[in-house]
C-alpha positions as CSV (number, residue, x, y, z in Angstrom):
1,M,57.5,-57.8,-32.6
2,S,58.7,-55.7,-29.8
3,S,58.0,-52.5,-31.7
4,S,54.4,-53.6,-32.3
5,F,54.0,-54.4,-28.6
6,L,55.4,-51.1,-27.6
7,F,53.1,-49.2,-29.9
8,L,50.1,-51.1,-28.6
9,L,51.1,-50.3,-25.0
10,L,51.4,-46.6,-25.8
11,L,48.0,-46.6,-27.5
12,I,46.4,-48.2,-24.4
13,L,48.0,-45.7,-22.0
14,H,46.9,-42.7,-24.2
15,S,43.3,-44.0,-24.4
16,T,43.1,-44.5,-20.6
17,T,44.5,-41.0,-19.9
18,T,42.0,-39.3,-22.2
19,T,39.1,-41.2,-20.7
20,Y,40.2,-40.3,-17.1
21,S,40.6,-36.6,-18.0
22,Q,37.1,-36.5,-19.5
23,T,35.5,-38.0,-16.4
24,T,37.4,-35.8,-13.9
25,A,36.8,-32.5,-15.7
26,S,34.5,-30.2,-13.6
27,A,31.0,-29.5,-14.9
28,P,30.2,-25.8,-15.6
29,A,28.6,-24.0,-12.7
30,P,24.9,-23.4,-13.1
31,P,24.0,-19.7,-13.8
32,G,23.1,-17.7,-10.7
33,P,19.9,-15.6,-10.3
34,A,19.5,-12.5,-12.4
35,N,20.9,-9.2,-11.1
36,I,18.6,-6.2,-11.7
37,T,21.5,-3.7,-11.6
38,K,23.6,-5.5,-14.2
39,I,20.5,-5.9,-16.4
40,L,19.7,-2.2,-16.4
41,E,23.4,-1.2,-16.8
42,K,23.6,-3.4,-19.9
43,A,20.4,-2.0,-21.3
44,S,21.7,1.6,-20.8
45,Q,19.4,4.7,-20.6
46,Y,18.5,3.9,-17.0
47,T,21.0,6.0,-15.2
48,I,18.5,7.8,-12.9
49,L,16.6,4.7,-12.0
50,L,19.9,3.0,-11.1
51,R,20.9,5.9,-8.9
52,L,17.6,5.6,-7.1
53,F,18.0,1.9,-6.7
54,H,21.4,2.5,-5.1
55,M,20.2,5.4,-2.8
56,T,17.1,3.5,-1.6
57,Q,18.8,0.0,-1.6
58,V,15.7,-1.3,-3.4
59,G,18.1,-2.8,-6.0
60,D,19.7,-5.0,-3.3
61,Q,16.3,-5.9,-2.0
62,I,15.2,-7.1,-5.4
63,N,18.4,-9.3,-5.8
64,T,17.9,-10.7,-2.3
65,Q,14.3,-11.6,-3.0
66,L,15.3,-13.3,-6.3
67,N,17.7,-15.5,-4.3
68,N,15.3,-16.4,-1.5
69,S,11.8,-16.5,-3.1
70,D,10.1,-18.6,-5.8
71,Q,7.4,-15.9,-6.5
72,G,9.7,-13.8,-8.7
73,I,9.8,-10.1,-9.3
74,T,8.4,-7.7,-12.0
75,V,10.0,-4.3,-12.5
76,F,8.6,-1.4,-14.5
77,A,11.7,0.6,-15.5
78,P,11.3,4.3,-16.6
79,T,14.0,5.5,-18.9
80,D,16.1,8.7,-18.3
81,N,13.8,10.5,-20.8
82,A,10.8,9.5,-18.7
83,F,12.4,11.1,-15.6
84,S,13.2,14.2,-17.6
85,G,9.5,14.6,-18.2
86,L,8.9,15.3,-14.5
87,K,8.5,18.8,-13.1
88,T,11.8,20.4,-12.1
89,G,12.7,19.5,-8.5
90,S,10.1,16.7,-8.2
91,L,12.6,14.1,-7.0
92,N,14.6,16.5,-4.8
93,S,11.4,17.5,-3.0
94,L,10.8,14.0,-1.8
95,S,12.0,12.7,1.6
96,D,14.2,9.7,1.8
97,Q,11.2,7.5,2.8
98,E,9.1,8.9,-0.1
99,K,12.0,8.1,-2.6
100,V,11.9,4.5,-1.3
101,E,8.2,4.3,-1.8
102,L,8.4,5.8,-5.3
103,V,10.9,3.2,-6.4
104,Q,9.0,0.4,-4.7
105,F,5.9,1.5,-6.6
106,H,7.6,0.3,-9.7
107,V,8.2,-3.2,-8.3
108,I,5.6,-6.0,-8.2
109,P,6.5,-8.8,-5.7
110,T,5.6,-11.6,-8.3
111,F,6.7,-12.5,-11.8
112,L,4.2,-11.3,-14.4
113,S,4.5,-12.3,-18.1
114,T,3.0,-10.2,-20.8
115,L,0.1,-12.8,-21.2
116,Q,-0.7,-12.4,-17.5
117,F,-1.3,-8.6,-18.0
118,Q,-4.5,-9.5,-19.8
119,T,-6.1,-11.3,-16.9
120,I,-4.6,-9.5,-13.9
121,S,-6.8,-8.3,-11.0
122,N,-6.8,-4.6,-10.3
123,P,-5.7,-2.6,-8.4
124,L,-2.3,-4.4,-8.4
125,R,-0.4,-4.5,-5.2
126,T,3.2,-3.2,-5.4
127,Q,6.2,-3.3,-3.0
128,A,5.0,0.2,-1.8
129,G,2.1,-1.4,0.0
130,D,-1.4,-0.2,0.3
131,S,-3.3,-0.3,-3.0
132,T,-6.3,1.8,-2.0
133,Y,-7.3,4.8,-4.1
134,Y,-5.5,7.6,-2.2
135,E,-2.4,5.5,-1.4
136,F,-0.6,3.3,-4.1
137,P,-3.2,2.1,-6.6
138,L,-1.8,0.6,-9.8
139,N,-4.2,-0.5,-12.6
140,I,-3.1,-2.4,-15.7
141,T,-5.3,-2.8,-18.8
142,T,-4.5,-4.1,-22.3
143,S,-5.7,-3.2,-25.7
144,G,-4.5,-5.7,-28.3
145,N,-0.7,-6.0,-27.7
146,Q,-0.5,-2.7,-25.8
147,V,-0.2,-2.7,-22.0
148,N,-1.4,0.5,-20.2
149,I,-0.6,1.4,-16.6
150,S,-2.6,3.9,-14.7
151,T,-1.8,5.3,-11.2
152,G,-4.5,7.8,-10.9
153,V,-2.0,10.5,-11.6
154,V,-0.3,9.4,-14.9
155,N,-1.1,6.9,-17.6
156,A,2.0,5.0,-18.9
157,T,2.6,2.4,-21.6
158,V,4.8,-0.6,-21.5
159,A,7.2,0.1,-24.4
160,N,9.4,-2.9,-24.4
161,T,10.5,-6.0,-22.6
162,I,14.0,-5.5,-21.3
163,Y,14.5,-8.9,-19.7
164,T,12.5,-12.0,-18.7
165,D,13.5,-15.4,-17.5
166,G,10.5,-16.8,-15.7
167,S,11.7,-15.4,-12.4
168,L,12.5,-11.8,-13.2
169,A,10.6,-9.6,-15.7
170,V,11.8,-6.1,-16.5
171,Y,9.6,-3.9,-18.7
172,Q,10.4,-0.4,-20.1
173,V,7.8,2.2,-19.4
174,D,7.5,5.6,-21.1
175,K,6.6,7.5,-17.9
176,V,7.6,7.5,-14.2
177,L,4.8,5.9,-12.2
178,L,3.6,8.6,-9.8
179,P,1.6,7.3,-6.8
180,M,-1.5,9.1,-5.6
181,S,-0.2,9.5,-2.0
182,M,2.6,11.8,-3.1
183,F,1.5,13.4,-6.4
184,G,-2.3,13.2,-6.4
185,P,-4.9,15.4,-4.9
186,P,-5.4,15.1,-1.1
187,A,-8.1,12.7,0.1
188,P,-11.4,14.4,0.7
189,A,-12.3,15.5,4.2
190,P,-15.1,13.7,6.1
191,A,-18.6,14.9,5.1
192,P,-19.7,17.8,7.4
193,V,-22.9,17.5,9.5
194,T,-25.8,19.0,7.6
195,E,-27.9,21.9,9.0
196,K,-31.0,19.6,8.8
197,T,-29.3,17.1,11.1
198,K,-28.2,19.9,13.5
199,K,-31.7,21.3,13.7
200,K,-33.2,17.9,14.4
201,S,-30.6,17.3,17.2
202,N,-31.4,20.7,18.7
203,A,-35.1,20.0,18.6
204,V,-34.7,16.8,20.5
205,D,-32.6,18.7,23.2
206,D,-35.2,21.5,23.5
207,T,-38.0,18.9,23.9
208,S,-36.1,17.2,26.7
209,S,-35.4,20.5,28.4
210,S,-39.1,21.5,28.2
211,D,-40.2,18.2,29.6
212,D,-37.8,18.4,32.4
213,G,-38.9,21.9,33.3
214,S,-42.6,21.0,33.3
215,A,-42.0,18.0,35.5
216,T,-40.1,20.1,38.0
217,A,-42.8,22.8,38.1
218,D,-45.5,20.2,38.7
219,A,-43.6,18.5,41.4
220,S,-42.8,21.8,43.1
221,G,-46.5,22.9,42.9
222,T,-47.7,19.6,44.5
223,A,-45.2,19.8,47.3
224,S,-46.2,23.5,48.1
225,G,-49.9,22.6,48.2
226,K,-49.3,19.8,50.6
227,R,-47.4,22.1,53.0
228,N,-50.2,24.7,52.9
229,L,-52.9,22.1,53.7
230,H,-50.8,20.8,56.6
231,G,-50.4,24.3,58.0
232,F,-54.1,25.0,57.8
233,I,-55.0,21.8,59.7
234,V,-52.5,22.5,62.4
235,G,-53.7,26.0,62.8
236,L,-57.4,24.9,63.0
237,A,-56.6,22.3,65.7
238,G,-54.8,25.0,67.7
239,A,-57.8,27.3,67.5
240,I,-60.2,24.6,68.7
241,T,-58.1,23.8,71.6
242,F,-57.8,27.5,72.6
243,I,-61.6,28.0,72.5
244,G,-62.1,24.9,74.6
245,M,-59.9,26.3,77.3
246,L,-61.8,29.5,77.4
247,C,-65.2,27.8,77.7
248,S,-64.0,25.7,80.7
């Protein structure tokens, strides 16, 4: 009887301890936001882009924005082979600020899925800023499942989806996206004034000068005539007075 009671007591204690352990076990921590650097490192073949992310601190800016914003981020990531297609010295010729703008030109400040590429409004604004034609325009078009990107300098293609989670999207592109402001032709100078416009302007000036001269001449002639008439009258009055004196 005592053995049965002891066995039952041990069974109750064991069950209570197991239940308590299950309820006090800590839940797994929720996953943190994605890290663009770790994603590209894991994907490999993005050594040059990673170096630019580090030099310009754009990589840290992306991670910070993912932590503090609900809009998400889209990154177009050129491979090392894409960078090797640039002219020799292209990157080294850029200033520090231009390197920042080049990297930012590959970053869209919102999350874009592949389906959204079909209905996107061009030109697309990037982290580089101004999207006007001679600054940082980025245009995306689709043809079937193919996504094409045009900068006005190069035409690139989205080759693969590296990562997407609804907040961050990273797409592999086969070319470095070169902005117009750094690699395109210079903006055209303002249109010069035509000869026809110059002649018309000169004709107006000549007419004004001619009118002013005529008016001056007329005014001068009138004043001179008045002075002569006044002198004649004064002289005549003096002569009459002199003759009167002689006669008296």
